[in-house]
C-alpha positions as CSV (number, residue, x, y, z in Angstrom):
1,M,1.7,13.3,10.6
2,E,1.9,10.3,12.7
3,R,2.3,6.6,11.0
4,F,2.2,3.3,12.3
5,A,5.3,2.2,10.9
6,Y,6.7,4.2,13.7
7,Q,6.0,1.6,16.3
8,E,7.8,-1.0,14.0
9,L,11.1,1.1,13.6
10,L,10.9,1.4,17.7
11,E,10.7,-2.2,17.7
12,W,13.6,-2.4,15.5
13,K,15.8,-0.2,17.3
14,N,15.4,-1.4,20.9
15,Q,16.9,-5.1,19.6
16,A,20.0,-6.1,21.4
17,E,21.5,-6.7,17.8
18,R,20.0,-5.8,14.7
19,K,19.8,-6.2,10.8
20,P,19.7,-2.7,8.7
21,I,16.2,-2.3,7.8
22,L,14.6,-1.4,4.3
23,I,11.7,0.7,4.2
24,D,9.9,-0.1,0.9
25,G,7.2,0.7,-0.7
26,A,5.7,3.2,-3.9
27,R,7.2,6.5,-4.8
28,Q,6.0,9.4,-2.6
29,T,4.4,7.3,0.4
30,G,6.7,9.0,2.7
31,K,9.5,6.7,3.8
32,T,12.1,9.8,3.9
33,Y,9.8,11.7,6.1
34,L,9.1,8.7,8.4
35,V,13.0,8.5,9.1
36,E,14.0,12.1,8.7
37,K,11.3,14.1,10.4
38,L,9.7,11.8,12.8
39,F,11.9,8.8,13.6
40,G,15.2,9.8,13.5
41,P,15.1,13.2,15.2
42,R,12.9,11.6,18.1
43,E,15.1,8.4,18.6
44,F,18.6,9.1,18.0
45,G,21.1,12.1,18.6
46,R,22.2,12.6,15.2
47,V,20.9,11.2,11.8
48,H,23.3,10.9,9.0
49,K,21.4,11.1,5.7
50,F,23.2,9.7,2.4
51,D,20.4,10.8,-0.4
52,F,21.7,8.5,-3.7
53,R,19.1,9.8,-6.2
54,T,19.5,13.9,-5.3
55,D,23.4,13.7,-4.1
56,P,25.4,10.9,-6.4
57,K,28.6,11.9,-4.8
58,F,27.7,9.6,-1.9
59,V,28.7,6.7,-4.2
60,Q,32.2,7.6,-3.4
61,I,32.0,6.4,0.4
62,F,31.7,2.7,-1.2
63,K,34.7,2.8,-3.6
64,A,37.4,1.6,-1.3
65,G,35.6,-0.9,-0.2
66,L,32.2,-2.5,1.4
67,S,33.5,-3.1,4.7
68,P,31.6,-1.0,7.8
69,V,34.7,0.8,9.3
70,Q,35.5,1.6,5.5
71,I,32.8,3.4,4.5
72,I,32.1,5.0,7.4
73,S,35.8,6.1,7.2
74,N,35.0,7.6,4.5
75,A,31.6,9.2,5.0
76,Q,33.4,10.9,8.1
77,V,35.2,12.7,5.4
78,L,32.5,13.7,2.9
79,L,30.3,14.9,6.0
80,K,33.3,16.5,7.7
81,R,31.7,15.2,11.2
82,P,32.0,12.0,13.3
83,I,30.0,9.2,12.8
84,D,29.3,6.9,16.2
85,L,27.6,3.3,14.9
86,D,26.8,3.0,18.4
87,H,24.5,5.7,18.9
88,D,24.4,7.4,15.7
89,L,21.5,6.3,12.8
90,L,23.0,6.0,9.3
91,F,20.1,6.8,6.7
92,F,20.5,5.5,3.1
93,D,17.7,7.4,1.2
94,E,16.5,5.9,-1.9
95,V,19.2,3.2,-2.0
96,G,18.0,1.6,-5.3
97,D,19.9,4.0,-7.1
98,C,23.5,3.0,-5.6
99,Q,23.8,-1.0,-5.8
100,P,27.2,-1.0,-3.9
101,A,24.8,0.8,-0.8
102,V,22.3,-2.4,-1.4
103,D,25.2,-4.2,-1.6
104,S,26.8,-2.7,1.9
105,L,23.9,-3.8,3.7
106,K,25.2,-7.3,4.1
107,Y,28.5,-6.5,5.9
108,F,26.6,-4.5,8.2
109,A,24.6,-7.3,9.3
110,E,27.7,-9.4,9.8
111,Q,30.4,-7.0,10.7
112,S,28.4,-4.1,12.6
113,P,25.1,-5.6,14.3
114,Q,25.0,-3.1,17.1
115,S,24.9,-0.4,14.3
116,Y,21.9,1.6,13.5
117,V,21.5,1.3,9.5
118,C,18.0,2.1,7.7
119,A,17.5,2.2,4.2
120,T,14.7,3.5,1.8
121,G,13.5,2.7,-1.8
122,S,10.8,3.0,-4.1
123,N,12.3,0.7,-6.6
124,T,14.1,-1.8,-5.2
125,G,12.1,-4.5,-6.2
126,L,13.9,-4.3,-10.0
127,L,17.2,-4.4,-8.3
128,G,19.2,-7.4,-9.9
129,S,21.2,-8.4,-6.8
130,F,20.2,-8.3,-3.0
131,P,21.2,-9.3,0.3
132,V,18.7,-11.7,1.1
133,G,18.2,-12.8,4.7
134,K,20.4,-9.8,5.7
135,V,17.8,-7.2,5.8
136,E,14.8,-6.5,7.8
137,F,11.8,-5.2,5.6
138,L,9.0,-2.5,6.5
139,E,6.6,-1.6,3.9
140,L,5.3,1.7,4.1
141,F,1.6,2.3,2.3
142,P,-0.4,5.7,1.8
143,L,-1.9,6.8,5.0
144,C,-5.0,4.5,5.8
145,F,-8.0,5.6,6.7
146,E,-7.1,5.5,10.4
147,E,-3.9,7.2,10.2
148,F,-6.1,10.1,8.0
149,L,-8.5,10.8,11.0
150,M,-5.3,11.1,13.0
151,A,-4.1,13.7,10.5
152,L,-7.4,15.6,10.3
153,G,-7.1,15.9,14.2
154,E,-10.8,13.8,15.0
155,D,-9.5,12.5,18.3
156,I,-12.8,12.0,19.4
157,L,-14.3,10.3,16.4
158,L,-10.8,8.2,16.2
159,N,-11.6,6.7,19.8
160,A,-15.3,6.1,18.6
161,F,-13.9,4.2,15.6
162,R,-11.2,2.4,17.3
163,E,-13.7,0.8,20.1
164,R,-16.0,0.2,16.8
165,Q,-18.7,2.3,18.7
166,G,-21.2,2.2,16.3
167,G,-24.7,3.9,15.9
168,A,-26.2,6.6,13.3
169,V,-23.8,9.7,14.7
170,V,-20.6,8.1,14.8
171,H,-21.2,6.3,11.2
172,D,-22.3,9.3,9.4
173,H,-19.4,11.4,10.7
174,L,-17.0,8.1,9.5
175,W,-18.6,7.7,6.4
176,N,-18.6,11.4,5.2
177,L,-14.9,11.2,5.9
178,L,-14.4,8.4,4.3
179,C,-16.1,9.6,1.2
180,D,-13.7,12.3,1.7
181,Y,-10.9,9.7,1.7
182,Y,-11.6,8.5,-1.6
183,F,-11.2,11.9,-3.0
184,V,-7.8,12.7,-1.1
185,G,-6.5,9.3,-0.7
186,G,-3.6,8.4,1.5
187,M,-0.8,9.7,-0.1
188,P,1.1,12.2,2.7
189,E,1.2,15.4,0.5
190,A,-2.3,15.0,-0.3
191,V,-3.5,14.3,3.1
192,Q,-1.6,17.4,4.5
193,A,-3.1,19.8,2.1
194,W,-6.5,18.5,2.6
195,S,-5.8,18.9,6.5
196,G,-5.3,22.7,6.4
197,E,-8.0,24.1,8.3
198,Q,-6.8,27.7,6.9
199,Q,-8.4,27.0,3.3
200,D,-11.5,27.0,2.1
201,I,-13.2,23.7,0.2
202,H,-12.9,24.9,-3.1
203,T,-9.1,25.7,-2.7
204,R,-8.5,22.7,-1.0
205,I,-10.0,20.6,-3.5
206,Q,-8.1,22.1,-6.1
207,R,-5.0,21.7,-4.4
208,I,-5.6,17.8,-4.2
209,K,-5.9,17.7,-7.6
210,S,-2.8,19.8,-8.2
211,I,-0.9,17.3,-6.2
212,H,-2.3,14.3,-7.6
213,A,-1.4,15.1,-11.2
214,T,2.3,16.1,-9.8
215,I,2.5,12.7,-8.4
216,I,1.4,11.0,-11.4
217,D,3.9,13.1,-13.4
218,G,6.5,11.6,-11.2
219,F,5.4,8.1,-11.9
220,Y,5.8,8.5,-15.5
221,R,9.2,10.0,-15.1
222,D,9.7,6.7,-13.1
223,F,8.6,4.4,-16.0
224,G,11.4,5.8,-18.4
225,K,14.3,6.1,-16.2
226,Y,13.9,2.7,-14.2
227,S,11.8,0.6,-16.9
228,G,15.3,-1.0,-18.0
229,L,14.4,-3.8,-20.8
230,V,10.5,-3.0,-20.4
231,D,9.0,-0.3,-22.3
232,A,8.1,2.5,-20.6
233,M,5.0,2.9,-22.9
234,H,3.8,-0.2,-22.1
235,I,4.4,0.5,-18.6
236,E,2.2,3.6,-18.7
237,S,-0.3,1.7,-21.0
238,V,-0.8,-0.7,-18.3
239,F,-1.2,1.8,-15.5
240,R,-3.5,4.2,-17.2
241,N,-5.4,1.0,-17.7
242,I,-6.0,-0.5,-14.7
243,P,-8.5,2.5,-13.5
244,E,-10.6,1.3,-16.6
245,Q,-10.7,-2.1,-16.4
246,L,-12.0,-1.6,-12.5
247,S,-14.6,0.6,-13.5
248,R,-16.0,-2.4,-15.8
249,S,-17.1,-4.1,-12.6
250,V,-20.4,-6.1,-13.1
251,D,-22.7,-6.1,-10.3
252,G,-20.4,-4.1,-7.6
253,S,-17.7,-6.8,-8.3
254,V,-14.2,-6.2,-10.0
255,R,-13.9,-8.8,-13.1
256,R,-11.0,-10.6,-14.3
257,Y,-8.1,-8.4,-15.9
258,R,-8.2,-8.5,-19.4
259,F,-5.2,-8.4,-21.5
260,G,-6.7,-7.4,-24.9
261,G,-7.1,-3.8,-25.8
262,V,-4.5,-2.6,-23.1
263,I,-1.3,-2.1,-25.9
264,P,-1.8,-2.1,-29.5
265,K,-1.5,-5.6,-31.3
266,K,-0.9,-7.2,-27.9
267,K,-3.4,-9.3,-26.6
268,R,-1.8,-12.4,-24.5
269,Y,-0.6,-12.6,-20.4
270,A,3.1,-13.2,-22.4
271,D,2.8,-10.0,-24.0
272,L,2.1,-7.8,-20.9
273,R,3.5,-9.7,-17.9
274,G,6.6,-7.3,-18.2
275,P,4.7,-4.3,-17.7
276,I,2.4,-5.5,-14.9
277,D,5.7,-7.2,-12.8
278,W,7.1,-3.7,-13.1
279,L,4.2,-1.8,-11.6
280,L,3.6,-5.1,-9.1
281,K,7.4,-4.5,-8.1
282,T,7.1,-0.6,-7.6
283,R,4.2,-1.4,-5.5
284,L,1.8,0.9,-7.7
285,A,-0.2,-2.1,-8.4
286,W,-1.7,-5.0,-6.1
287,K,-2.7,-8.3,-7.3
288,S,-5.3,-10.2,-6.3
289,R,-5.4,-14.0,-7.6
290,L,-8.3,-15.6,-8.6
291,I,-9.6,-19.2,-7.7
292,R,-12.0,-21.1,-9.5
293,S,-12.6,-24.0,-7.2
294,R,-13.0,-24.8,-3.5
295,P,-10.8,-23.2,-1.6
296,A,-8.6,-25.2,0.3
297,I,-5.0,-25.0,1.8
298,P,-2.6,-24.4,0.4
299,L,-4.3,-21.5,-1.8
300,P,-1.2,-20.9,-4.3
301,P,-2.0,-24.0,-6.6
302,L,-5.3,-23.2,-7.1
303,C,-4.3,-20.1,-8.9
304,R,-3.4,-19.7,-12.5
305,G,-0.6,-17.1,-13.5
306,N,-2.3,-15.7,-15.6
307,D,-5.7,-15.2,-14.0
308,F,-6.0,-12.2,-11.3
309,K,-7.4,-9.1,-10.6
310,L,-5.3,-5.8,-10.7
311,Y,-6.1,-2.6,-8.4
312,F,-4.5,0.7,-7.5
313,F,-2.1,0.9,-4.6
314,D,-4.1,4.5,-3.5
315,V,-7.7,4.9,-3.9
316,G,-7.3,9.1,-4.0
317,I,-4.9,8.3,-7.4
318,L,-7.4,6.1,-8.9
319,C,-10.5,8.0,-9.1
320,H,-7.8,11.4,-9.8
321,L,-7.4,8.9,-13.2
322,L,-10.8,8.3,-13.7
323,G,-11.7,12.2,-13.7
324,M,-13.6,11.4,-10.6
325,E,-14.7,15.0,-8.5
326,Y,-15.3,15.5,-5.0
327,A,-19.3,16.2,-5.8
328,D,-19.3,13.0,-7.2
329,H,-17.8,10.7,-4.0
330,Q,-20.5,13.0,-1.7
331,D,-23.4,12.1,-4.1
332,R,-24.7,9.3,-2.3
333,T,-27.0,8.0,-5.1
334,L,-24.0,7.9,-7.3
335,Q,-24.1,3.6,-8.4
336,Y,-20.2,3.8,-10.0
337,K,-18.6,3.3,-6.5
338,G,-18.4,-0.5,-5.9
339,F,-14.9,-1.0,-7.4
340,I,-14.0,2.1,-5.2
341,A,-15.0,0.5,-2.2
342,E,-13.5,-2.4,-3.6
343,N,-10.1,-1.0,-3.9
344,F,-10.2,1.0,-0.8
345,F,-10.7,-2.4,1.3
346,L,-7.8,-3.9,-0.5
347,T,-5.8,-0.8,0.6
348,E,-6.7,-0.9,4.2
349,Y,-6.3,-5.1,3.9
350,R,-2.5,-4.6,2.2
351,S,-2.0,-1.9,4.9
352,H,-3.2,-3.9,8.2
353,I,-2.9,-7.3,7.4
354,A,-1.3,-9.0,4.2
355,N,1.7,-6.7,3.9
356,M,5.4,-7.5,2.6
357,G,3.5,-8.9,-0.3
358,Q,1.6,-11.6,0.9
359,P,-0.7,-13.0,-1.7
360,V,-4.5,-11.8,-2.0
361,Y,-7.0,-13.9,-3.1
362,S,-10.5,-14.0,-4.5
363,W,-12.7,-16.7,-5.8
364,T,-15.3,-16.7,-8.9
365,Q,-17.5,-19.6,-10.4
366,K,-19.9,-18.6,-13.4
367,D,-21.7,-15.7,-12.2
368,A,-20.9,-15.6,-8.4
369,E,-17.8,-13.4,-7.3
370,I,-16.2,-13.0,-3.9
371,E,-14.1,-10.0,-3.5
372,F,-11.6,-11.7,-1.2
373,L,-10.6,-14.8,0.7
374,H,-9.6,-14.2,4.6
375,R,-7.8,-16.5,6.6
376,D,-8.7,-15.9,10.1
377,K,-6.4,-16.9,13.2
378,S,-7.7,-20.4,13.4
379,G,-6.6,-20.7,10.1
380,A,-10.1,-21.3,8.1
381,I,-10.9,-19.3,5.1
382,V,-13.5,-16.7,5.3
383,P,-15.0,-15.2,2.6
384,I,-15.4,-11.4,2.3
385,E,-18.3,-9.5,0.4
386,V,-17.8,-6.0,-0.2
387,K,-20.7,-3.6,-0.9
388,S,-20.6,0.3,-1.5
389,G,-24.2,1.1,-0.4
390,R,-27.0,0.1,2.5
391,R,-28.2,-2.9,0.2
392,T,-26.2,-5.6,2.0
393,R,-28.2,-8.7,-0.2
394,A,-25.0,-10.6,-1.4
395,R,-26.1,-13.7,-3.9
396,S,-22.8,-14.5,-4.4
397,L,-22.0,-14.8,-1.0
398,E,-25.3,-17.0,-0.5
399,S,-24.0,-19.3,-3.5
400,Y,-20.8,-19.3,-1.7
401,I,-22.2,-20.6,1.6
402,T,-24.5,-23.4,0.0
403,R,-21.3,-24.9,-2.0
404,Y,-18.6,-24.9,0.8
405,Q,-20.6,-24.3,4.3
406,P,-17.9,-21.7,5.6
407,E,-17.8,-21.1,9.3
408,H,-17.8,-17.9,9.1
409,A,-18.5,-14.7,6.5
410,V,-18.1,-11.2,6.3
411,K,-20.3,-8.7,4.5
412,F,-19.0,-4.7,4.5
413,A,-21.6,-2.2,3.4
414,N,-22.7,1.1,4.6
415,V,-23.9,-0.3,7.8
416,D,-23.5,1.6,11.1
417,T,-23.2,-1.3,13.2
418,A,-21.5,-4.9,13.1
419,T,-24.0,-7.3,13.5
420,R,-24.2,-11.0,12.9
421,S,-26.7,-13.3,11.9
422,G,-26.0,-16.8,11.4
423,I,-22.4,-17.3,10.2
424,V,-22.7,-14.1,8.3
425,S,-21.2,-11.1,9.9
426,T,-21.8,-7.5,8.4
427,W,-19.6,-4.5,9.4
428,P,-19.2,-1.0,8.4
429,L,-17.1,-0.4,5.6
430,Y,-14.4,1.4,7.2
431,D,-13.7,-1.9,9.5
432,V,-11.5,-3.8,7.2
433,Q,-8.7,-3.6,9.5
434,F,-10.7,-5.4,12.4
435,L,-10.5,-8.7,10.6
436,R,-7.2,-9.4,12.0
437,D,-9.1,-9.8,15.0
438,L,-10.9,-12.3,13.5
């Protein structure tokens, strides 16, 4: 499966001198596959892989010191082959499991800027120390909707999507595949299983459910292995509770995260902050900060630390935990999809626009909710309304416009063509990525 992150890696490779690059992201999002199966073999004569999770013996290469010369000398002995730093790729997989490997990135940046050093990790946000300023970052997400279409081989439809062709025929096909995406999600193993044409639909459905269950079990094991001072059971409780809170949406909008009832006898943000931060650092949950006044630049001072929404990093995993079946997503009459559409919007927005930990914001006052706030190329704040169905009436957006008179607003809904009326544009729900052109 092709990934857009490949182009970013290629740009890194083509620099005259470079810092090591760290590919961060949630567990099982395809970081190792991207480097080992796609980027590495295509761009380098040799790839020297050091997997610190499955083969702890590789820590030995750092015992004599952290200088690149000494590390490479030891690595050649251990691998029993030569390493050419000017032409080969040095691949540190699951680097978060080896602190000396993390520390060595600083010295590769300073002493060997011509070398190609790529590291991956799913728990690097939990590290006690990190060589700040000595590493380039690339965050890898689950496959976005466009990558999902690419994996399915929908080339003609893909071109229509990229050109924003619109119309009922194109929209019907894209909307059907969007409903498939709600069920499958963007985890590479699930997408690969879904794209297998040799299997009937029932077999593929069962395979996706099995893959999701296995991935979630892996998350639970990580809670115990990497939680440190944070109670692993509390992390699991918060993780399981996010879908439940999302599904309590009111009038189609997700509400503020509530701290009571998640962990027994814990009712305050201070009680849940550790588990929530753990999930955010490992990219399993994403936060949208709430603004309750007139949005103005800068936005961070308008937010309170305990006032936010929590979303899942992958819509397929979200729906699995809610016990939703494939048929549920195909049911156009089901009024249960508003929060799924909102979570989908955020996964697309993070993938294409607000990556590498950039904050995401929402707005609320009394009974009015604006799902997201986006800054366009001019820096203006654009309110974003997300609807799951064909009804595009947005009272909250009308209230926001009356209060603050924004220059532009966008509604996302089940419509077949992008249109504009006054300052309000209405776009198909799957067109999130085109906000980057606004």
